[in-house]
Steps between C-alpha positions, in 0.01 A plus 500: 500500500630144468869460419422293189304798358779739591750287308305509173748528208793517746806291395547297821814285529413326825222503759548396865165503679129540416337667197169538684636741761318835527707812424362817659763746374811519283806702601873525430574722803528280810374789717161472329456127562191400700339168584421317174734701274703383205849647533693540175876511556635743239869572446508881486764768448565554872390177666392141438152394608628147567672639811157571650335163443516400868361838605211457255419156642508642852247766398260239361592447134348173376657501153855592401590568138876463460769432241705294751354269762626565855702232678233456766155450345201551731215251469257777591584697185460438127808580290474595134832486313537706181790630289427873531300623798491862375330389177264260676402770752339687209309189387382421852393861565307498172320179600432618855324815375304324227713598197376863498700611194286259297186694596607843370724637227842559652749712306864537610729794424878459514799718409748731672298820469131564448350199679312703759375756251378239250328287765338807660386643166346164409321488835368855453405435136301184564330658802404787268364246253267372770678190626574397857880481506791397721851650514825360641775763483802652669295798619186322620274200457135569422177305477258738335513817712647320803871567555728238656854622582777340292817364660661347189473562126377140471371337822598151613290212354274467805425872531464522122244220474315630806465841332390343170247290691358817657476657156306200368270502804430871444419449132812633327514438126867591457816537704808689383823428685866587494730201458849574631808306393550401865149349500574293190829364637352434844199318347245737655275473193520121468157348442334821378312511169565815301271630226796700374841648567645843415868592465586869540882522474816374665791711621772493767349401837497229769843364408567460872233226498537346153879521474509596132290678239463171311345333806272802544377466140444127545292565813270735307486259206399205719168673571420488127645149458242375751193658333262249341357509146180671615691804632633799307862613521528874424848649468663837437658444158711818533690356798805308376403202718129523426505223238707278732204478736290330231754244380366200691154605611194286424282813520384679186757768420415869460718813488471873566735786417554861401794442263490156344230301321258367759147370550417812704658832394503850648671836459511817708334792319538765775642495852453736797557482878130421557463234231556406138317439175554145376411327179432131564423276203383804305282648778597823680435542873612734779641323806594625846847340500824643363810368327612237253520236773133563580412479133637145513310431823173623350554304180556183705173573682315556173639180346407300807143633499458408134645152561246466784230567237397850605347744248758734349310829531386427856861423594636820343230715662570351844877536453461875454338524843725287721813592700814303577654367819593710803858624502548460126578839341271675750505874435463770768525873428613767745341846531798654317481259206758239596406154369567213742495140374504197730594175328593146605791488250763286671697354208735678257256447213199626696690813608600561137142452377355749749770760442479463121126561527554813712766632261265458206225693680696785656566845361865604443496725810377226735764326712470135605601427860510130586495351851622140486599220737558123476366229727721308740543120500420496127691489171807721557617499138221733387587778749772684303303449177187657649697803623675537163165488319347764729801731461501466122131586464455760780628852564555431870497175698466444874622156602328383815380199696220266389428193713847420639356199686801346680768682298686821589324778303830680440653189341204476262549867412873441438411214267273739308759780493744261329289543186541881494782643285722766659384760244139455616563525875406867519143410401469220757416541869497238773240522777459169685175599674232439233255752645766772499598401146143550378473832682834612352380419149190715560714793616735465202212502252402826330161576343417241234779257596435128526587281800514122462497298821587148392521160662221458754183607319198356681694380807391653830804395702875514523685198632809581707694232691219257425238727662221657293394853580239719329636684199313627195679687218175651373397616846833673563496662157149639553586627849808680369311653209232628741762662722656698215 
């Protein structure tokens, strides 16, 4: 592709070199530069791409996109000067892959909790309705039935546009994707055209990255601020910040809720461990998901389908047949009647939602035993709050390790224990080894008791000292149940 085509709609401040140069690839990682590449120097969290400009030239880069020109300019290279290379990377990636989000209906889902479930349910629903669909999620990326492993909730702009381009080439009509707050701030979705955006909720999380809750809210809101007038903006009106998301959007505004007046309304009629009876806009249907939080997720899915002009009865029928995402309130039963639940809950609010759901479903004689850890190198302020929430809503709690990453697991556990009152200590156990913690919970449980293993959900690894090793909560739970 010629450079002049690649720079379509890009706000260029200065050009040093030729517009007719051929660009064979675009990259922001200097290790991926090959002969004929455009190297985009992005200022990231851990390093600055401008430090690798000379390396990129040595590897054959013919175009450099920078926000500061180097002191020594090579005559063999074309320099493109812009204000914000992270933002422009998205525009360039969009152009390089032929603006794929223009060729299908792309819907983004943002919020603290529920993103994966909503995106996955939408993927499953539209596949059930007969469409060829794409999915970009924390758990996995999918093009139709083909699974592509996910490394980030929202991929970088180049990987993202490459995946969308594949979806277009394979005939996808829709793509449903998670949009993380990190992705918004880091401009990973710059240049994409969204048919709509969904807001689930916002609670305490990622303050290590955003610095404050206000900045976190603004990051979520920016996604809606950037929607155009042809897109819908669907928000959870029951969330206290739900209306904030719609304040400055150009998209057409729609709401959903269980409590307040909304465009799409639902209520829970009955609830059991294997599903619940919902009433949505006056229609009753049985669904395979459980809990008030999933009622919100399903209502967001229903509202989105209607806004995408699907037939109401076909949508409701398909919704009664689909399942949610892996590692989200997954239920496993032992031979002696113990109920095991694996869930990705890793924020105070998510832990509260799952435990409230369990408490509403259990019989008075059933104990709740919660196994809970917190991730290392992440927001430390939520650790004591998560432990306090688990202790308040459980009969017994085992505090354990999650993904300590580069932190000392015992220090993370101490941070969690700070949230436990002295009077509750007799109901709290500490077992640093996560496998042993899960096994201990199984041995503590009596017939009919309920075990919640929270924090990792779908993840198939544990990261210790920066090294990933195989670890699967569900697998360990099943093995222990089979041994009993």
